[in-house]
N, C-alpha and C positions, 0 to 999 in steps of 0.2 A: 471579910471579904481579903481577894485572893491580891496576891499583890503581882502576881506571875505578868500581867498585864503593862505593867510599870518597868520592867527589868527590860525590857526587849530594844530598851533607847539606846543611842551615843551616850557615851559617858564626857564629862566634862570635867575639868579641874576645879582646884575651889576654888570659891570666889573671895575677894580681897573682904575683909570687913568694911563693916560701914558703922557710921556713927548712928545710934536708937534716935529713934523718933519717940514722939511723946505716946504712950499707952493708946491705942482707937479701939473702938465698943469689937468686941469679935461679934463674926458673923453666927450667927442659929446653927446653919449647916452649909458643909463642906462639900462640894462633889469631888470625884475624884481626882480633877484633874487642879492642883496650882499652881496657876502661871503667875506670871508677873506682868506689867506693862511695858512698854517701850521706851528706850531712851529720850529725851529732847525735853524741849517746854512740856510739852503734853504730860500730867503727873496722873495718871487713871487711878490712884487712890486719894487726889485731891476730893476737896470736900465738894468741888463742881461735877466730878467723876460718875457716870453713868452706871459706873461698873459694880454700885456697892446699890445699886437700887435694882440690879436683873434679879428675876424670880431665879430662884433655888429649888432644884431637881432633888428629887430622890437620886440615891448612890441606884436604884432598880431600874434609869434609865441610861439611857449614852445620851450624854449631852454636858455641856462644856459651859457655867453659868458665865464665862467670861469671854466666850467668843465673840456676842455682839458685842462689845464694847472694844476687841480687838478689831474686829472687819471693817468698824463704822470708823476706826484712828488708821484704816490701814494705807492710808497715803504718806502719813508721818512717819511711817517706819523704815529706817534707814535698812534694818537686818531683821532676820525672823526670832520671832520668839523662841525662848527656851523649849523642846522636847518636856514632854512629861517624865516624872524623873519616880524614884522610890519615897512611901512614904517615911521616910527618914528628916525630913526639913532641912533646913539650910542651916550647912556647918558655921558654930559660929567661930569668935576668934579666939584662939589657940584648944577646939577643938579638932577631931582628927578630921583627916582630909577626904572627900568623897568620892569616888572613883569609879560610880555606874552600879556599884553591886551593892545588894542590903546590906546593911551596919550591921557590924556585930554588936551581940548582945553585949550591955555593959560600955559602949562605947557614949562619949561625950553630946547630950542631947542638947543642953543649955538651959535654965528656966524651968526646971519640971519636967522636959519633954521625956515621951515614953521613948520606950524601948526602938531598937532600929529597926524600923521593916513593921513596925506596929502600926496601924491607926487604930482611931475612934473606934471600929466597931470588932476590933481586934484585941479588949482589954486597955487600951492606953487610954491614960486618966485624963481629968477636963482639965488637968492642968497641963498638961502637952499640949494639949490641943489649945487651950490660950499660950502658950509660947509661942507655939508656929505664928499663930497669929500675930502673934506682937511683932517675932521676926520677921515674919514678910510686911508689915506696916512702916518697921524698921528699917527697913532694907531698899533704896531707891533701885531697882532694876540697873543692872550693866551687865553685858556681855560683850567678849572681848570678839575681835576681828576675826581671826582666826578660828573661834569657835565655827562665827557664820559662813566662812568663806569652808570648811568642813561641810559644814549641812548641804549651802549649798553645791555642790562638786559632785555628789553623783547624781543631783535631778539635773545639772548642765551638761553629764555625758550620755542620760538617755538622752536628752533633746539633740544632743548631737550626733549619736546612735539613727534616731528617729529620721530625723533631716538629712542623713546620709544616705540611708534608706530609700529615702522619700525621692533626692535625689536620682540615684542608680536608678530606681524605677522609674523615673520621668525621664532619662536619659534613654532607657533602652525603649521605651515607648515611641513609635515611630507615627508621622501621618503619611502616607502613602496615597495617590488617585492609581486603581487598578482598571485597566479596558478589558473587557474580554469581548470580543466579537464587535468594537465599535461601542459598548456599552459600557460607559464610564459611572465607575463610586469612589468615593474619599470614605478612607477605612483605616484605623489605627493598627498597627501590629508591632510585635517584636521579633520579628524574623530579622535572620540577618542577612540572606542575601533572596535573590529571585525564586530562587528554587525552592526555597523554604516557606515563601511567603504563597507562591503556589499552591504545596503542598497546603497549607493550615487553610487556603480558601476551596481547597479540594477542587481545584480546576486541574484538569487532566492534560497533559500536552503529547500528541502526536508525532510522526517522523516527518508529516509536511507543513505542522502548525507552526508557526515564527512566532517569537519572545523577544521583545526589546524591553531592554538589553537583554543580553543573552542569560543564559538558567542560572549561570554562577556569576553572576555579579555582585556584589556588595549593596545593602538597601541601604538609603540614608533618608532622612527625613526631608518631604519636599518633593522627593524621587516621582513618576511616571514609569510602569509598566505597564507595557502592550502586550496583549496576545491576541492573534488573529489565526482563526480558525483555517485549514486548508480545505478546498472542494477540488472533489476530482472532475474533468472537462474531456470529455470526447470531442476531440476537434478533428475535425474536416476540412485542411489547408490547401487548398487546391488541387485535390484529389487524392491527398496523402495522408492516410488514418492517422493522427496521436492521441497519447494519453497523458495528458498534460494534468499538473494541480496547482491551481491559485488560491488566493487568502482573499481576491478584492471581492467585495461582495456583489456586482454588476458584470454585464458583458463589455461595458468598455473598458473601466477597470481592471479585466481579467486582458482585453486583448494590448493596453498598456503595460500591464506584470509582464505580459510573453513576449514580446516585441512586435506585436503583427500592425504591418501598415493597415490602414483600416480606409484610410482616402477612399473613396470612390470600389468599395471593395461590396462584396453580396456579404448579406448575412442572413442567416436563417431563423433568427430571432433579431428585438429590437433589442439596441444598444443601452439600453433604460433597463433588462429584462433583468432581476434581481436571478443572482446565484445560492440557493441553498445549500445546506450543508452536503444533501444527497448528492450534489453538481448536476451538469445537464449535458446535451448533447448540443455542437455547433457546428455550423458548414461556416465557412468563411471560404470566398473566390475573389482573391485580390485584381486588381486589376493590372492588365497587361497589353502589351501593344504587339500586333498579331495582320504579317503581311498576306494578303490575298492578292495574287496571280492569277488573271481569270479572260477568255476573250481575248488576251495582248494587251491588258488593260494591268499595272498595280495596285491595290488598297491597301492604305495600312492605316488599320483602327486598334482604338484602346479601348479592351471588353475586359468583363468578369465574368464570358459566354461562360459554361459547364462544358459542353460539346463544342467539334470544330463547325458541325450540320450549324448552330445555334451563332457561331463568328459569322460565316460565310451568307446567313442570311442579315446580320446584323448590318454586313458589307456592302448589303442592298443584291448579292448575285444571287438569281434561281438556278437551281439544280431540276434538271428534264428527262424523262426517260431515263438511260442508260449514264446519264450524268454522275460521277464519281469525286472525292480526289484525291491525292499523293498521299493522305494519312489517311487512315480509318475515320469516317464521318461522329463516329461513338467516341473519340478518342478525346482527351484532357488538350483544349488551344495552351502550348507553353509562352513564355514571354520571350519574344524576338521570334517567334517561328514563323516559317512563311510556306502559305500552302498552298498548293496550283487545282485548279480547278479541270479536270479531264470532260471535256466533251465528248461522251460516244455513240459511235451510231454504227451499223451493222445488221448484220441475219445471220440466221443458222442452216447450214447445209446436214444431210442425212447421209451417211455410206456407209454403206452394205459389205463384208468382206467376209470372205468362209475361212474357216476355220478347220487347217489340217489331220487328218485322223492320225492315231497312233496302229501299228503292227504287230499284231503279237504273235511270236512263235515257238510252236511246241514240237518238243521229238517225236518223230513217228519210225521206229522198231521195221517197219516192215517196206517202209523204202529204203531204196539204194541211197548212200550216201552222196551229197549233192543232189538228188530231187528234192523238188519242194510242192507242195500243195496247197493251195489257198482254200480253205474252209470258208471262212465268211469274206467276203470282199469289205474292203474300208469306205466310209462314207464322208467325205468331208460336212464340216456344219457349215451354221452363218450365224454370224455377229453384223448387229447394228449400230453405228453409232452418230452420235452428233457432233458436229462439231459450230462453234460460235465463231464468227468471221464478225473481226472488228476494224472500228475503224475512229483510233484514237487522234485528235484534234488532226485530223487530215491524214492522218500516217494508217495506211493499213498494217494490221498485225500479223503475225502467225497462228494460223486458226490453233482454235485452244479447245481439247475435243472436251467437252461439256456432261455429257451420258453415251452410257454404253450399253447395249441390250444384246444377249444371246439367245436368236429368232429359236437354232436347234445345235442340240450337240451334237458334234462328228462320231461315228461308228467307226471301234476300232476294224482293223482287218485280221486274220486269225489265218498261219498259216503252217501247216504241219513239214517238218522238216526230216528227211530220211537220214536215216543213219546202219541202215545195211551194208555191209559190204558187199562191192560190185566183184564177181568174176573176172579174175583175170581175162579169159578167152574164154572166145565159142572155138571147138573144135569142126573146120571143114566150114565157119564163117566169116571167119577175121578177114581173109584177103579178098573178099569181093566188095565190088565198089558200091558202098552203100551212098557213098556222096551223090553218083548216079541215078541210083534207085529214089532216093529224097526228091532231087531235082526233077526228077519225071511226074512222081505223087504228088509233091505238094510247091513246087517251084523249091525247094530248101527253107521255108517257112515252116516251125515249129508248131504254131498255132493256127495253121491253114485247117481251115474244115470245109468242108464238100457245101455246093447250094441247097441241100435237102439235109443238112444238118448231122449224118449217121455216119459220115467216118470226119477223122480230124486227126491235126501231128503231123509230122515228116512223112509217115510211111500210110496215113491214111486209115487208121485201127477204127475198126468199128467198138461198141462198149463191150460188146460181149466178148468179142477176142481179148481184148487189153485187159478185162478182169481175170481169162482163162492164163492169161500168161505171169497172174500176180500181181500186174497196176492196179491202182488204184484211182477211182476219181473221173477226168475224160485224161486220153492222150495227148490232146493240145496243152492241157496245164502242166506236162510232166515235165523233165529236162531232157536235155535234146540226146545227153548220155544214156537216159532209162531207155527215150523211143528206142535207139539203136538197140541198146541191149535185149530189151525187148522184139524189136523186129530180129536179131540174129536166133533168139530162141525160137522163134516161128519157124524161122526158115530149116531149122533143123528137125524140127517137126513134119514140117508140108512142104519143105521145099522153094518154090517159085510162084507156086499155085497161088498163092493170097493175093497178088500181083498179077494179074492175066496180061496185061497191056503194057508196063514197065518190067516186069520179071527179069526179061534178059538182057536189063540195062547193069545187073549182078555182075555179069561175063563180061561186058562190053570196055 
């Protein structure tokens, strides 16, 4: 049987020699472990010992024939038993010291013992076995205190290490209370701060969420961490729209958090209405003081009306016909605002007014300079206007044009303007009395027309003669200079014959 399993234990110094005991009957067989009883009043090898009556097992099994006896008397032991050693036996007085290594060949065994390192199964004689048994019986087992301390030291270090690790493990573990959106739970964590705790628990925090204490705050056992999620609120406060965030769970809590005065206010939803993560739309109209002036009286009311019209009705003032207020009726009444009711009466008046026509002038090279001929006479248009005549609180106001309609559009007048240069003189006719002839024929009126409508102008031309002299249109429509020029031209051709009654005036 190999000795290697006995060579792994700690070495010990040689034992002091003892007085030999009387020979004792050897055991029939020995196991791989040769132990010794503990010190004290109890002798495991005495006649009353149960060690000698224990069943001896063969070498092939892992067993210790002396373990039951040791375990039975464990409460008497003040120091642990010796470790298993090599098969060289206990050294005798004067023998070589034992250092825990196999005994060299030829070392003293005493009493016919076998060579060091040899057991009964390795060729050792029966005498060697008998000698070892005798020595074991003769030796009262004793251990030095230093050996026991050396044996206990590694075990103590392991215990201290395990105790220290457990203490550190327990110190890192913290019991905290985490409340997420109003749902509390107690948990154990190794996190050092609030941020690490939330990350370990998978709690995501947004820009509008609130964490108490702050995310970077250190964490200790017994702490309470609260996470409140933000909720969007589309708030219309006294007619003004706002986009706000709140961590409150109800409308009432949101109003308190936002600092909105809700006493006497109108709310579009119940105060106990819960606010989900998606948020809600909320219309709030706070109570305001509004003064209404009507019919010589003043009334101040407290209202949460949405419009001036509602406030006037709450004041018990009726509006009839064209009555109105100093501010738009559909506007929002502000706190401290004064609204005046206007009693309006009156009528409407329709007036017609002419629209003047435009004159368009075009150049005509066939007419002498200064001559103008009206090709298309102009015609004025007509516009019909409706005016509102109001009396407000007994005072007549300036008429107000309420509507305007064009009944007839104006027609423009087209006039041809001559550009032909005039002759400087007409030989033989310039010195005649043309003023006297004109006074005789037409009374000196350029637009004169005889009762028959045949002759017209200063010199009473007929249409045929006028056109033969180069004129256009009617002679009475031509300028004075053109009429005189063509009369002179006619005189050079026919003399005073065209004017049988007034021709004598040319020389008068």
